[in-house]
N, C-alpha and C positions, 0 to 999 in steps of 0.2 A: 412790211415791210413797201408798200408803198411810198408810203412816209421820207425813206430811205432813201429809196432813187429817184422822188421829186423836187430834192434833196431841200425837205420843212428835218431830219435831223443832220447832227454833228456829231464831228467824236463817236467817241466809243459805242455812241447810243443808235448811231449811222448803221458802223461794222456789227455792231449782235446776233439780229437775222440771219444772217449767212455765215455767220459762226457753224461749225457741227460736223458739218458734211465730211471735212478732212478731222480732224478729233475719232472718229467716228474709225476712219479709217489709219487712226492714227498705231491705234492698239494691236498691229496687223507690225507696230516694226518696233512693240518691245513686249513680244510672249517670250512663253518659255524655250524655244530657239535661241533664242538672244539669247537670255539667262546661261543655255549651256555653252555658245561659245566666249561669250564674252568670260566667264568663268574658265574655260580651257586657256583661253588666251592671256588672260591675267594669271595666272597659276605657273603654264609655262615660261610666256615669255612681258613681261611685267605691263608695260606702256608700249612695248614696244608698236603696236600695230593701233593705235588711237587714232592715227591717222587713215587709215582701210573704213574705219568705222564714220569717221567724218565725212570721207567720200563716198562712201556708200548710203548715207545719209543726202546730202545731195542727190542723189542721184536717184533717188525717191523721188526731192523735194519734185524734181521735172518730170518725173514720169506720172504722180498725183492729182500737178497742174497740168500737163494736159488730160489726163481724166478729167480732171474735171471742167475744163475747156473744152472740150467733147458734148459731154452730159447738158454747158448750159447752149452753145450756141448751136445743137440739135432738136435740144427738146429729149432730145431721144438718149436710153442706155448706148453701151458699144457692145452687150451683148443683142442685144435687138441690129443694131444695125449689122451689129457681124450675120445675123441668119436675117437680113433682108437683100446685101450687097453681097455675100460669100456666096460656091457653087453649097448645094448642100454637104455632100462629102466633104469642104474645110468647116461648113460652121460645123457638122458633127464633131468632129475630132476637137473643134475649139469646147463647144462642150465639155464632151465627155474632159478633154485636160481642165475646162475648168473645177468641174463636180468631183474629181481624182484630187487636185491643188484643195480645193474646199477642206472635200473629207481628213488629209491626211495635216492642214493644216489644226480643224478643228479636232483633231486626237489630239495632237501636243496639248494643243489650249489646253483639252480636260483634262489630261495628265498632267502638265503641269502646275492645274489646281490640283487636286490629291495632292500633288507631291508636303505644296502648301499649305494646303492641311493638315496633314500629318505633320509636319513639322512643325505645324504651331498649336493641336490639341493629341498629337498620338490620331487620328482618322486612320483606318486601315482605308490601301490604296482604293478599294474596290467598294465602297463606303464613297468618300472621296471624290472619286469620277461621277458616280448617283448626286450627290449631293450640287457638285459642279454644273453637269449638266440639264441639271432640273434649273438653276440658279442660270444657266445660260438663254432656255424654253420661256421663263418667266420672263428676263431681259428683251428677246425676238418679243413675248406679247405688247412690253410698249409703243409697237407701232403702231395698234388697234388704238391705242387714242393720240396719234398722229407723232410726224417723226420729231415733232422736240422732243418728245422726252423720249424716247431712243436714243438719240444725241445726247440730251442733257444725262441720263444715268450712264452713258459708258463714259462720255467727258468727267465723267465724277469719275468711277473708279481707274480712271490715269489719270487722274488728280490725288490719286491716295499713292498710283504708284512713284510720282513723284517726285512727291510729299516725303514718302520712303527712304527714295536718295539724298533725297539733301542729304536731311540724318546722316546718312547712312557716309554721306562726303563728310561734315562737321566730326562723326566719330573716328572714320579712319588720318585724318589727316595727315595726303597723301605728299609728296616729297615735288613744288614746285615745277622743281628744273626738271626731273626726271621725265613729269606729264608733257614740258613745252618739249620734250626731244624725242617723243613719242609721236609725234604733227611732222618726222619729219618720215618720208616716204619709202622704209629702207623691208628690208628681208630681214630671217637668221637661223636657214635655211631650210627642205622642205615640209615639214611641218608647220612652220610660219604662213608659209603659203599659204597651204591647206585651211590655214583659222585663214587665213584673208576670206577665201576663196567662201568658204561657210561664214565666214559675217555678212558676206555680199546677197549669202543668203536667205540672209535669217533675216532679212534688213526685206527687200526690195521684196515686198510678196505680189506674183503676176496675177492670180486672183482680186486681191485687194483693189488694180485698177477697173475692172467688172462696177462693182459696188461702189468705187464715190463715184464712178459717172451717171450710175445710175441716181443716187443719193445726190446728186448735181443739181438734175431737172426737177425736184421738188421746189425752186428757186424760178424756176423760169414758166412754170403754165398762166398763160395768156397774156405775155411779156412780150412785148415787140422788140425789132431789131436793137435801137437803141436803147433800152432802158437790157437788155440782155446784156450789151455792149459794159452797160454801169454794172452788173452782177458778175461777172468774167470778173470786174475786176477787184471787188468787196470777194469773190472767189478766191484770186491768187491771195492774199490775203488769211483768210482764212487756213491757207495752203499753209502756209507760212507758216504764220503763228503754231500748227498744227506738229510739221514736221521740226522745228528749231525747240518744243517740247518735248517731240520720240529721238532726236540727237541729243537732246542731253538727258535724256539716262541713259543711253544706251553709251556716254561716254564715261557719266557721269558710275558708270556701273560698269567699265572695267580699270575703270581710275578704282575704283573700292576695290576691287577683286585683283589686279594686282597689287594696290599696297597692302593689301591682307593672307595673298596665298602664297607669290611669286618664292617658290624654293621649299615650299614645304610636298610637294609632289601629289595637291588633293586637285585634283579637277571633275569635281562633281557637284550638284546641289547642293546635294546631302552632306555631302565634304566642306564643301560653304561653308553653312548654314552655322555647321561643328564648329571651324575655324573659327569662326564671327563672334559666336556664343564667347568661346575660350579666349581670344583675343581682346574683341572690345565692349566685352558683354553679351548681357542678356537683351536688351532692346536690339544689339544689334541683328540679330541669330532673329531675333521675333523682326521686327522692320523686311527683312526680307521673303519671312512666311507670306507674309500678309502684301503684299508687293506682289513673291508666286501665284495667291491663293486672288487677290484685285485682278481678276481676269472675265475680260465681256467677251463671246462669243461672236464674231462678224455675218452672221445670216445675211443669207439675201434678201433684196430688198428690190429688186433688177427691175421683175415682171420674167419677161420667158427671158431664157438664155441661151445660148449660139446652139440651135439642133431644137431643143424642148419644141412642147408641145402648145 
């Protein structure tokens, strides 16, 4: 890391030590909530809401950039700064909000992974949830070996999702003209408006702002102002890369579901799995289950949360 900051490394080798925090945060942007909203949007409205997915990911890119900037500039996480700078009632309210959002998201993560395991191996949901929970704790335990191990494991799982949807796109063979028209902002009734709001809600995850600010601090211990400025520039590349990956997955997800589900009346994940198996073959159905079950829990490594002890 020091060699990169001092200019002794160039190209990818210079950026490599700073890649990771945004990719951990990016997992929040391809969670089961995104699967569910994209299935419903693709089934009911085809490619209509691709523009909403794109704008939601651009907003996420801005939010995560600011979160990383805060961690790098101050060396403190957003939760710690909220605790220090805000009145105690406000910090406790934010702490409660963050805890509730994290629990709700983790519940969706475990349930989504359980559904994926059921689709792949016919494992009951309760047992699948247990397996997913154990897997999450094992991934979290990697942070005891250093933040790079945790980031590498989560990034590997994200890579599985990316590869799965690249293959899904190739199998689906979407209509290029219809895809292009999907990036023109418009609605088709109240249902599409509600789904657009759901896409934004499933993409921009507020509690990940807390997490990203904490992960960014791991790069600035013992650094001076000039070096932190350099780190901030490199972290922007980390955010750009991670959000481009997450945005691609979400766009690919909606394109695949629009090309295979529109007009079928199917708007559930299990239903999408069945339709993909019938129309695109067993490989497409299997890849959907693999992508859904390749989920990592974004546990908090931010130290003290707002209002925490």
